[in-house]
C-alpha positions in Angstrom: 15.8 24.5 35.2 16.1 20.8 36.4 15.9 21.9 39.9 13.3 23.8 39.5 11.1 20.7 38.0 12.5 18.4 40.6 14.2 16.0 38.1 17.7 14.6 37.6 20.1 15.6 35.2 20.5 12.6 33.9 16.9 11.5 34.0 16.4 14.8 32.0 19.2 13.7 29.3 17.3 10.6 29.2 13.9 11.8 28.4 15.8 14.4 26.0 17.8 12.0 24.0 14.3 9.7 23.1 15.8 6.4 24.7 12.8 4.2 25.0 13.3 1.9 28.2 13.4 -1.9 27.9 9.5 -2.2 28.2 8.5 0.5 26.5 10.5 -1.2 23.3 9.0 -4.6 24.2 5.1 -3.2 24.0 6.2 -1.9 20.5 7.1 -5.2 19.4 3.9 -6.9 21.3 1.6 -4.1 19.6 2.9 -5.0 15.8 2.0 -8.9 17.2 -1.6 -7.8 18.0 -2.1 -6.1 15.2 -1.4 -9.4 12.9 -3.3 -11.4 15.3 -6.1 -9.1 15.0 -5.8 -9.1 11.4 -5.4 -13.3 10.9 -8.3 -13.5 13.7 -11.2 -11.3 11.5 -10.8 -8.9 14.2 -12.9 -11.5 16.3 -10.3 -12.1 18.7 -10.6 -10.4 22.4 -7.7 -10.3 24.9 -8.8 -13.8 26.4 -8.3 -15.4 22.9 -5.4 -13.7 21.9 -3.8 -14.5 24.5 -2.8 -17.9 23.8 -1.9 -16.7 20.1 0.2 -14.5 21.1 2.1 -16.9 23.2 2.2 -19.3 20.6 4.3 -17.0 18.7 7.0 -15.7 21.8 5.4 -13.1 23.4 4.2 -13.6 27.1 2.1 -11.1 28.5 -0.9 -10.9 30.6 -4.6 -10.2 29.9 -4.4 -6.6 31.1 -1.7 -5.7 29.3 -3.0 -7.2 25.3 -6.1 -5.0 27.0 -4.0 -1.9 27.7 -1.9 -1.9 24.3 -5.5 -2.6 22.1 -7.1 0.2 23.4 -3.6 2.5 22.8 -4.0 0.9 19.1 -7.8 1.4 19.2 -8.8 -1.8 17.8 -12.0 -3.4 18.8 -14.0 -6.6 18.3 -15.8 -6.5 15.3 -19.3 -8.9 16.1 -20.0 -10.9 13.3 
């Protein structure tokens, strides 16, 4: 089957065992921090204002990465 789909055996078994890559693990930790900052800011901070807040907590991430994770979490700013 691996030959038919053009994937390596090791790649298949890594996928089948459900292990996350280090980047995916870091994204999951960052998602938790993004949710916390979003709640603390009363849902008013966007990625630009959220980036320094996350850096102060020890999460170094770029604006585009934060924006991508916010989209995955379906977080939107609440204009008040």
